[in-house]
C-alpha positions as a Markdown table, in Angstrom:
| # | Residue | x | y | z |
|---|---|---|---|---|
| 1 | Met | 136.9 | -42.8 | 160.4 |
| 2 | Asn | 137.7 | -46.5 | 160.8 |
| 3 | Ala | 141.3 | -47.6 | 161.0 |
| 4 | Asn | 143.7 | -50.3 | 162.2 |
| 5 | Tyr | 146.2 | -49.1 | 164.9 |
| 6 | Phe | 149.6 | -50.7 | 165.5 |
| 7 | Asn | 151.7 | -49.8 | 168.5 |
| 8 | Ala | 155.4 | -49.7 | 168.4 |
| 9 | Gln | 155.9 | -53.0 | 170.3 |
| 10 | Ser | 153.9 | -55.6 | 168.4 |
| 11 | Ser | 152.2 | -56.4 | 165.0 |
| 12 | Ile | 148.8 | -57.0 | 166.6 |
| 13 | Ile | 146.0 | -55.2 | 164.8 |
| 14 | Gln | 143.9 | -53.0 | 167.0 |
| 15 | Pro | 140.6 | -51.8 | 165.4 |
| 16 | Ala | 140.2 | -48.1 | 166.1 |
| 17 | Asn | 138.3 | -45.0 | 165.3 |
| 18 | Ile | 140.1 | -41.8 | 164.3 |
| 19 | Ser | 138.8 | -38.3 | 164.7 |
| 20 | Ile | 140.8 | -35.2 | 163.6 |
| 21 | Asp | 140.2 | -31.6 | 164.7 |
| 22 | Ala | 142.1 | -28.4 | 164.2 |
| 23 | Asp | 145.2 | -29.4 | 166.3 |
| 24 | Gln | 145.2 | -33.1 | 167.1 |
| 25 | Ile | 144.4 | -36.6 | 166.1 |
| 26 | Lys | 142.4 | -38.8 | 168.5 |
| 27 | Ile | 142.8 | -42.7 | 168.3 |
| 28 | Thr | 140.0 | -44.6 | 170.1 |
| 29 | Thr | 140.2 | -48.4 | 170.7 |
| 30 | Ser | 138.3 | -50.7 | 173.1 |
| 31 | Gln | 141.2 | -50.3 | 175.6 |
| 32 | Phe | 142.4 | -46.7 | 175.4 |
| 33 | Asn | 142.3 | -43.2 | 173.9 |
| 34 | Lys | 145.4 | -41.6 | 172.5 |
| 35 | Phe | 146.0 | -38.1 | 171.2 |
| 36 | Phe | 148.7 | -37.0 | 168.7 |
| 37 | Ser | 149.7 | -33.6 | 167.4 |
| 38 | Lys | 148.9 | -33.1 | 163.7 |
| 39 | Lys | 152.2 | -31.2 | 163.3 |
| 40 | Thr | 154.3 | -34.2 | 164.3 |
| 41 | Thr | 152.2 | -36.8 | 162.4 |
| 42 | His | 153.8 | -38.0 | 159.2 |
| 43 | Val | 151.6 | -39.0 | 156.3 |
| 44 | Ala | 153.3 | -41.7 | 154.1 |
| 45 | Glu | 153.0 | -41.2 | 150.4 |
| 46 | Pro | 149.5 | -42.3 | 149.3 |
| 47 | Tyr | 149.2 | -45.0 | 146.7 |
| 48 | Leu | 146.2 | -46.0 | 144.7 |
| 49 | Asn | 144.3 | -49.0 | 146.2 |
| 50 | Ala | 146.6 | -49.1 | 149.2 |
| 51 | Ala | 146.1 | -48.2 | 152.9 |
| 52 | Leu | 146.8 | -44.6 | 153.9 |
| 53 | Ile | 149.4 | -44.7 | 156.7 |
| 54 | Leu | 149.7 | -42.1 | 159.5 |
| 55 | Gln | 152.9 | -42.4 | 161.4 |
| 56 | Phe | 153.0 | -40.9 | 164.9 |
| 57 | Asp | 155.8 | -39.5 | 167.0 |
| 58 | Asp | 155.9 | -42.5 | 169.5 |
| 59 | Gly | 156.7 | -45.0 | 166.7 |
| 60 | Ser | 153.1 | -46.2 | 166.4 |
| 61 | His | 151.0 | -45.9 | 163.2 |
| 62 | Cys | 147.5 | -46.5 | 161.9 |
| 63 | Glu | 146.2 | -47.6 | 158.5 |
| 64 | Ile | 143.1 | -46.2 | 156.9 |
| 65 | His | 141.6 | -48.5 | 154.2 |
| 66 | Ala | 138.3 | -47.0 | 153.0 |
| 67 | Ala | 138.9 | -44.6 | 150.1 |
| 68 | Val | 136.3 | -42.1 | 151.5 |
| 69 | Asp | 138.0 | -42.1 | 154.9 |
| 70 | Gln | 141.4 | -41.6 | 153.2 |
| 71 | Gln | 140.3 | -38.6 | 151.4 |
| 72 | Ala | 138.7 | -37.1 | 154.5 |
| 73 | Ala | 141.8 | -37.7 | 156.5 |
| 74 | Leu | 144.0 | -36.1 | 153.9 |
| 75 | Lys | 141.7 | -33.1 | 153.7 |
| 76 | Gln | 141.6 | -32.7 | 157.5 |
| 77 | Ile | 145.4 | -33.0 | 157.8 |
| 78 | Ala | 145.8 | -30.6 | 154.8 |
| 79 | Tyr | 148.2 | -33.0 | 153.1 |
| 80 | Gln | 150.3 | -31.5 | 150.3 |
| 81 | Ala | 151.7 | -33.8 | 147.7 |
| 82 | Ser | 155.5 | -33.4 | 147.1 |
| 83 | Leu | 157.0 | -32.4 | 143.8 |
| 84 | Val | 158.1 | -36.0 | 143.2 |
| 85 | Glu | 154.6 | -37.2 | 143.6 |
| 86 | His | 153.3 | -34.8 | 141.0 |
| 87 | Trp | 156.0 | -36.0 | 138.7 |
| 88 | Gln | 155.1 | -39.6 | 139.2 |
| 89 | Arg | 151.6 | -38.9 | 138.0 |
| 90 | Asn | 152.9 | -37.4 | 134.8 |
| 91 | Trp | 153.6 | -40.1 | 132.2 |
| 92 | Gly | 155.9 | -38.0 | 130.2 |
| 93 | Ile | 158.1 | -37.0 | 133.2 |
| 94 | Ala | 158.0 | -40.6 | 134.5 |
| 95 | Leu | 159.2 | -42.0 | 131.2 |
| 96 | Phe | 161.9 | -39.3 | 131.0 |
| 97 | Ala | 163.1 | -40.3 | 134.5 |
| 98 | Ile | 163.3 | -43.9 | 133.5 |
| 99 | Ala | 165.3 | -43.0 | 130.4 |
| 100 | Val | 167.7 | -40.9 | 132.6 |
| 101 | Val | 168.2 | -43.7 | 135.1 |
| 102 | Leu | 168.9 | -46.2 | 132.3 |
| 103 | Ala | 171.3 | -43.8 | 130.7 |
| 104 | Leu | 173.1 | -43.4 | 134.0 |
| 105 | Phe | 173.4 | -47.1 | 134.4 |
| 106 | Tyr | 174.7 | -47.6 | 130.9 |
| 107 | Gly | 177.2 | -44.8 | 131.3 |
| 108 | Ser | 178.4 | -46.3 | 134.6 |
| 109 | Tyr | 178.7 | -49.7 | 133.1 |
| 110 | Arg | 180.2 | -48.5 | 129.8 |
| 111 | Tyr | 182.7 | -46.0 | 131.1 |
| 112 | Gly | 182.7 | -45.9 | 134.9 |
| 113 | Gly | 183.2 | -49.6 | 135.4 |
| 114 | Pro | 186.2 | -49.9 | 133.1 |
| 115 | Ile | 187.9 | -46.8 | 134.6 |
| 116 | Leu | 187.4 | -48.0 | 138.1 |
| 117 | Ala | 188.5 | -51.6 | 137.2 |
| 118 | Lys | 191.8 | -50.2 | 135.9 |
| 119 | Gln | 192.5 | -48.8 | 139.3 |
| 120 | Ile | 191.2 | -51.8 | 141.3 |
| 121 | Val | 192.6 | -54.8 | 139.3 |
| 122 | Pro | 196.3 | -54.0 | 140.0 |
| 123 | Met | 195.5 | -54.3 | 143.7 |
| 124 | Ile | 193.9 | -57.7 | 143.4 |
| 125 | Pro | 196.4 | -60.5 | 144.0 |
| 126 | Gln | 197.1 | -63.1 | 141.4 |
| 127 | Gln | 195.8 | -65.8 | 143.8 |
| 128 | Ala | 192.3 | -64.5 | 142.8 |
| 129 | Asp | 193.0 | -65.1 | 139.1 |
| 130 | Asp | 194.4 | -68.6 | 139.9 |
| 131 | Phe | 191.3 | -69.5 | 141.9 |
| 132 | Leu | 188.9 | -68.5 | 139.2 |
| 133 | Gly | 190.9 | -70.2 | 136.5 |
| 134 | Thr | 191.0 | -73.4 | 138.4 |
| 135 | Glu | 187.3 | -73.3 | 139.1 |
| 136 | Val | 186.5 | -72.7 | 135.4 |
| 137 | Glu | 188.9 | -75.5 | 134.4 |
| 138 | Ser | 186.9 | -77.9 | 136.5 |
| 139 | Met | 183.7 | -76.9 | 134.8 |
| 140 | Leu | 185.1 | -77.1 | 131.3 |
| 141 | Asp | 186.8 | -80.5 | 131.8 |
| 142 | Ala | 183.6 | -81.9 | 133.4 |
| 143 | Asp | 181.1 | -80.7 | 130.8 |
| 144 | Tyr | 182.7 | -79.3 | 127.7 |
| 145 | Phe | 186.1 | -80.9 | 127.0 |
| 146 | Thr | 187.3 | -84.4 | 126.3 |
| 147 | Glu | 190.8 | -85.8 | 125.6 |
| 148 | Ser | 192.3 | -84.5 | 122.4 |
| 149 | Asp | 192.7 | -86.7 | 119.4 |
| 150 | Ile | 195.9 | -85.0 | 118.3 |
| 151 | Lys | 198.8 | -87.5 | 118.2 |
| 152 | Ala | 202.1 | -87.0 | 119.9 |
| 153 | Glu | 204.0 | -85.8 | 116.8 |
| 154 | Gln | 201.5 | -83.1 | 115.9 |
| 155 | Ala | 201.2 | -82.1 | 119.6 |
| 156 | Ala | 205.0 | -81.6 | 119.7 |
| 157 | Gln | 204.8 | -79.3 | 116.7 |
| 158 | Ile | 202.0 | -77.3 | 118.3 |
| 159 | Thr | 203.9 | -77.1 | 121.6 |
| 160 | Lys | 207.0 | -75.9 | 119.8 |
| 161 | Ile | 205.1 | -73.1 | 118.2 |
| 162 | Phe | 203.6 | -72.1 | 121.6 |
| 163 | Glu | 207.1 | -72.0 | 123.1 |
| 164 | Ala | 208.4 | -69.9 | 120.2 |
| 165 | Ile | 205.6 | -67.3 | 120.3 |
| 166 | Lys | 205.5 | -66.8 | 124.1 |
| 167 | Pro | 207.0 | -63.5 | 125.3 |
| 168 | Asn | 210.5 | -63.6 | 126.7 |
| 169 | Ala | 209.2 | -62.7 | 130.1 |
| 170 | Thr | 205.5 | -63.4 | 131.0 |
| 171 | Arg | 203.6 | -62.0 | 133.9 |
| 172 | Ile | 202.7 | -65.5 | 135.1 |
| 173 | Pro | 203.6 | -69.0 | 133.8 |
| 174 | Leu | 201.6 | -70.0 | 130.7 |
| 175 | Arg | 200.4 | -73.5 | 130.0 |
| 176 | Leu | 198.9 | -74.9 | 126.8 |
| 177 | Glu | 196.2 | -77.5 | 126.9 |
| 178 | Leu | 194.8 | -79.5 | 123.9 |
| 179 | Arg | 191.2 | -80.6 | 124.1 |
| 180 | Lys | 188.4 | -81.9 | 121.9 |
| 181 | Ser | 185.0 | -80.3 | 122.2 |
| 182 | Glu | 181.9 | -81.0 | 120.2 |
| 183 | Lys | 180.1 | -78.1 | 122.0 |
| 184 | Ile | 182.3 | -75.2 | 121.2 |
| 185 | Gly | 184.0 | -76.3 | 118.0 |
| 186 | Ala | 187.0 | -74.4 | 116.6 |
| 187 | Asn | 188.1 | -72.2 | 119.4 |
| 188 | Ala | 190.8 | -71.1 | 121.8 |
| 189 | Leu | 190.3 | -69.9 | 125.4 |
| 190 | Ala | 192.5 | -68.1 | 127.8 |
| 191 | Leu | 191.9 | -68.5 | 131.6 |
| 192 | Pro | 193.2 | -66.1 | 134.2 |
| 193 | Asn | 195.4 | -68.7 | 135.8 |
| 194 | Gly | 197.6 | -68.9 | 132.7 |
| 195 | Ser | 196.0 | -71.9 | 131.0 |
| 196 | Ile | 195.3 | -71.6 | 127.3 |
| 197 | Tyr | 192.9 | -74.2 | 125.8 |
| 198 | Leu | 193.1 | -75.0 | 122.1 |
| 199 | Thr | 190.5 | -77.3 | 120.5 |
| 200 | Asp | 191.1 | -80.0 | 117.9 |
| 201 | Ala | 188.6 | -78.3 | 115.6 |
| 202 | Met | 190.7 | -75.1 | 115.6 |
| 203 | Ile | 193.8 | -77.1 | 114.6 |
| 204 | Gln | 191.7 | -78.8 | 111.9 |
| 205 | His | 190.9 | -75.4 | 110.4 |
| 206 | Met | 194.6 | -74.7 | 109.7 |
| 207 | Pro | 196.4 | -75.7 | 106.5 |
| 208 | Lys | 198.2 | -79.2 | 106.6 |
| 209 | Gln | 200.9 | -80.7 | 104.6 |
| 210 | Asp | 199.9 | -83.2 | 101.9 |
| 211 | Ser | 196.2 | -82.5 | 102.5 |
| 212 | Gln | 194.0 | -83.2 | 99.5 |
| 213 | Ala | 190.8 | -82.0 | 101.3 |
| 214 | Thr | 188.8 | -79.3 | 99.5 |
| 215 | Ser | 188.1 | -77.6 | 102.8 |
| 216 | Gln | 190.6 | -76.8 | 105.6 |
| 217 | Arg | 187.9 | -77.7 | 108.1 |
| 218 | Asn | 187.8 | -81.3 | 106.8 |
| 219 | Ser | 191.6 | -81.7 | 106.5 |
| 220 | Pro | 193.1 | -84.7 | 108.4 |
| 221 | Leu | 193.7 | -83.6 | 112.0 |
| 222 | Asn | 197.1 | -85.4 | 112.4 |
| 223 | Leu | 198.9 | -84.2 | 109.4 |
| 224 | Pro | 201.7 | -81.7 | 110.2 |
| 225 | Leu | 200.8 | -78.0 | 109.8 |
| 226 | Thr | 202.2 | -76.2 | 106.8 |
| 227 | Arg | 204.3 | -73.0 | 107.3 |
| 228 | Ala | 201.1 | -71.0 | 106.9 |
| 229 | Gly | 199.3 | -73.2 | 109.4 |
| 230 | Glu | 202.1 | -72.6 | 111.9 |
| 231 | Met | 201.8 | -68.9 | 111.5 |
| 232 | Gln | 198.0 | -69.0 | 111.9 |
| 233 | Leu | 198.5 | -71.0 | 115.1 |
| 234 | Ala | 201.1 | -68.5 | 116.4 |
| 235 | Gly | 198.6 | -65.7 | 115.8 |
| 236 | Val | 195.8 | -67.4 | 117.8 |
| 237 | Leu | 198.2 | -68.2 | 120.7 |
| 238 | Ala | 199.5 | -64.6 | 120.7 |
| 239 | His | 195.9 | -63.3 | 121.0 |
| 240 | Glu | 195.1 | -65.6 | 123.9 |
| 241 | Ile | 198.4 | -64.8 | 125.6 |
| 242 | Ala | 197.3 | -61.1 | 125.4 |
| 243 | His | 194.1 | -61.8 | 127.4 |
| 244 | Ile | 196.2 | -63.3 | 130.1 |
| 245 | Glu | 199.0 | -60.8 | 130.2 |
| 246 | Leu | 196.4 | -57.9 | 130.2 |
| 247 | Arg | 194.3 | -59.7 | 132.9 |
| 248 | His | 191.1 | -59.2 | 130.8 |
| 249 | Ser | 189.2 | -61.9 | 132.7 |
| 250 | Met | 189.8 | -60.1 | 136.1 |
| 251 | His | 188.8 | -56.8 | 134.5 |
| 252 | Asn | 185.5 | -58.4 | 133.3 |
| 253 | Ile | 184.8 | -59.8 | 136.8 |
| 254 | Thr | 185.6 | -56.5 | 138.5 |
| 255 | Glu | 183.4 | -54.5 | 136.1 |
| 256 | Thr | 180.6 | -56.9 | 136.6 |
| 257 | Ser | 181.0 | -56.8 | 140.4 |
| 258 | Leu | 180.9 | -53.0 | 140.4 |
| 259 | Met | 177.7 | -53.0 | 138.3 |
| 260 | Thr | 176.1 | -55.5 | 140.7 |
| 261 | Val | 177.0 | -53.4 | 143.7 |
| 262 | Leu | 175.6 | -50.3 | 142.0 |
| 263 | Leu | 172.4 | -52.1 | 141.2 |
| 264 | Gly | 172.2 | -53.4 | 144.8 |
| 265 | Ala | 172.8 | -50.0 | 146.2 |
| 266 | Thr | 170.1 | -48.5 | 144.0 |
| 267 | Ile | 167.3 | -51.1 | 144.4 |
| 268 | Gly | 168.3 | -52.4 | 147.8 |
| 269 | Asp | 169.1 | -56.0 | 146.9 |
| 270 | Phe | 172.6 | -57.4 | 147.4 |
| 271 | Ser | 171.6 | -61.0 | 147.1 |
| 272 | Asn | 173.4 | -61.5 | 143.7 |
| 273 | Ile | 176.7 | -59.8 | 144.5 |
| 274 | Leu | 178.6 | -63.1 | 145.1 |
| 275 | Ser | 177.3 | -64.6 | 141.8 |
| 276 | Val | 180.2 | -63.1 | 139.8 |
| 277 | Ala | 182.8 | -65.7 | 140.6 |
| 278 | Ala | 183.6 | -68.6 | 138.3 |
| 279 | Gly | 180.1 | -68.6 | 136.7 |
| 280 | Gly | 180.4 | -64.9 | 136.1 |
| 281 | Leu | 183.7 | -65.4 | 134.3 |
| 282 | Leu | 182.1 | -67.9 | 132.0 |
| 283 | Asn | 179.2 | -65.7 | 131.2 |
| 284 | Ala | 181.2 | -62.5 | 130.6 |
| 285 | Arg | 182.1 | -61.6 | 127.0 |
| 286 | Tyr | 185.2 | -59.6 | 126.3 |
| 287 | Ser | 184.3 | -56.1 | 125.2 |
| 288 | Gln | 185.2 | -54.8 | 121.8 |
| 289 | Glu | 187.9 | -52.7 | 123.5 |
| 290 | Lys | 189.5 | -55.7 | 125.2 |
| 291 | Glu | 189.4 | -57.6 | 121.9 |
| 292 | Ala | 191.1 | -54.7 | 120.2 |
| 293 | Glu | 193.7 | -54.5 | 123.0 |
| 294 | Ala | 194.4 | -58.2 | 122.6 |
| 295 | Asp | 194.6 | -57.9 | 118.8 |
| 296 | Glu | 197.2 | -55.0 | 119.1 |
| 297 | Tyr | 199.2 | -57.0 | 121.6 |
| 298 | Ala | 199.1 | -60.0 | 119.2 |
| 299 | Ile | 200.2 | -57.9 | 116.3 |
| 300 | Arg | 203.2 | -56.5 | 118.2 |
| 301 | Leu | 204.1 | -60.0 | 119.4 |
| 302 | Leu | 203.9 | -61.6 | 116.0 |
| 303 | Gln | 205.9 | -58.8 | 114.4 |
| 304 | Ser | 208.6 | -59.2 | 117.0 |
| 305 | Arg | 208.9 | -62.8 | 115.8 |
| 306 | Gly | 208.9 | -61.8 | 112.1 |
| 307 | Ile | 205.4 | -63.2 | 111.5 |
| 308 | Ser | 202.9 | -61.3 | 109.4 |
| 309 | Pro | 199.5 | -60.6 | 111.0 |
| 310 | Ala | 198.0 | -61.4 | 107.6 |
| 311 | His | 198.1 | -65.1 | 108.6 |
| 312 | Leu | 195.7 | -64.5 | 111.5 |
| 313 | Ala | 193.4 | -62.6 | 109.1 |
| 314 | Asp | 193.4 | -65.6 | 106.8 |
| 315 | Leu | 192.4 | -67.9 | 109.7 |
| 316 | Phe | 189.6 | -65.5 | 110.9 |
| 317 | Glu | 188.2 | -65.4 | 107.4 |
| 318 | Ser | 188.2 | -69.2 | 107.2 |
| 319 | Leu | 186.4 | -69.4 | 110.6 |
| 320 | Asp | 184.0 | -66.7 | 109.7 |
| 321 | Gln | 182.8 | -68.7 | 106.7 |
| 322 | Asp | 181.6 | -71.4 | 109.1 |
| 323 | Thr | 179.8 | -69.1 | 111.5 |
| 324 | Ser | 176.4 | -69.3 | 109.9 |
| 325 | Thr | 176.5 | -73.1 | 109.8 |
| 326 | Asp | 177.5 | -73.3 | 113.4 |
| 327 | Lys | 174.7 | -71.0 | 114.5 |
| 328 | Leu | 172.1 | -73.1 | 112.7 |
| 329 | Thr | 173.5 | -76.2 | 114.4 |
| 330 | Lys | 173.2 | -74.6 | 117.8 |
| 331 | Lys | 169.6 | -73.6 | 117.2 |
| 332 | Lys | 168.7 | -77.2 | 116.3 |
| 333 | Arg | 170.2 | -78.6 | 119.5 |
| 334 | Gln | 168.0 | -78.6 | 122.6 |
| 335 | Ser | 170.0 | -76.9 | 125.4 |
| 336 | Ser | 169.4 | -75.2 | 128.7 |
| 337 | Trp | 169.6 | -71.4 | 129.2 |
| 338 | Leu | 172.9 | -71.7 | 131.1 |
| 339 | Glu | 174.4 | -74.0 | 128.5 |
| 340 | Glu | 173.5 | -71.5 | 125.8 |
| 341 | Gln | 175.1 | -68.7 | 127.8 |
| 342 | Ile | 178.3 | -70.6 | 128.4 |
| 343 | Asn | 178.5 | -71.7 | 124.8 |
| 344 | Asp | 177.9 | -68.1 | 123.7 |
| 345 | Tyr | 180.9 | -67.0 | 125.8 |
| 346 | Leu | 183.2 | -69.8 | 124.6 |
| 347 | Ser | 182.5 | -68.8 | 121.0 |
| 348 | Ser | 182.6 | -65.1 | 121.7 |
| 349 | His | 185.6 | -64.0 | 119.7 |
| 350 | Pro | 183.8 | -62.1 | 116.9 |
| 351 | Met | 185.3 | -62.7 | 113.5 |
| 352 | Thr | 184.3 | -59.3 | 112.2 |
| 353 | Glu | 185.4 | -57.5 | 109.1 |
| 354 | Lys | 186.8 | -54.7 | 111.3 |
| 355 | Arg | 189.2 | -57.1 | 113.1 |
| 356 | Ile | 190.3 | -58.8 | 109.9 |
| 357 | Glu | 191.0 | -55.4 | 108.3 |
| 358 | Arg | 193.0 | -54.5 | 111.4 |
| 359 | Phe | 195.3 | -57.5 | 110.8 |
| 360 | Arg | 195.5 | -56.7 | 107.0 |
| 361 | Gln | 196.5 | -53.1 | 107.7 |
| 362 | Ala | 199.1 | -54.2 | 110.2 |
| 363 | Ala | 200.6 | -56.6 | 107.7 |
| 364 | Lys | 201.0 | -53.8 | 105.2 |
């Protein structure tokens, strides 16, 4: 049989002939003859349309390419396919194995990641949160935010509400930033370094004094908030404070990192492990569980200040009415994949009926 022989010292191809008898394998080249025991020769798993590889005990190996020669060699060596090889040839078993692997990955991500993250995050120093928050702030201020149009008098009212709703003792110092953003619209965003960003469009959604506008969204930006508007703003800020106090961003990063390591260990590729820093923070949604935790925290904080959670439900309903229009606008705008992903995260507080009902029930 014809083959290509490779010694253990170089990658030079040496054309050879192979002959196999009852006990040994003979390799013949233009320069030498070598003999190897059949018992110590390892046959790599055969693949369709690929070379058959015989691995010898001195580290060398040979490759047999002709299909006829491959079959003859396997017969002479009395090769026995493993159980796994038989399974691989069965479509039903192969599909079942894929489903099991996907289920294991989902279970690890859905349950294992959060459980491990709860143990790991307390050991991560706050400096890591500060670094990530600062990096994301740089991205946002460069590409997504511009200077707020809110005047000093209205900004003072907003700041007063922020100071009033803050917990008496916070885990880290909190800072409120007012920004304008055409890309993300009415939104609020909490960063792990203690910064809370509030957009002009969010303030515009809230009831104002002396406003004759038929829609809250179109109400003049710089009119003072009504009492109801102040309570809605307090609810939004309480929810964002919760994300910071509960370190939800770092939990997201940790869970994503664990999943990346798991995938790397499984498929042997660790090239993307470091990609979960600031960019990963932007692309990670809060899970339903984290949103529920933030909602419960906000409810307790509001009630401790004598504020009904129903005000936050009113705001969510108002925002939810504009969701369909916002989605149509996004589809019409030409944007890159990364921009779409970041925009998706920045607008990822789902105004679902379930959450609105949670606030209504708490108000009762």
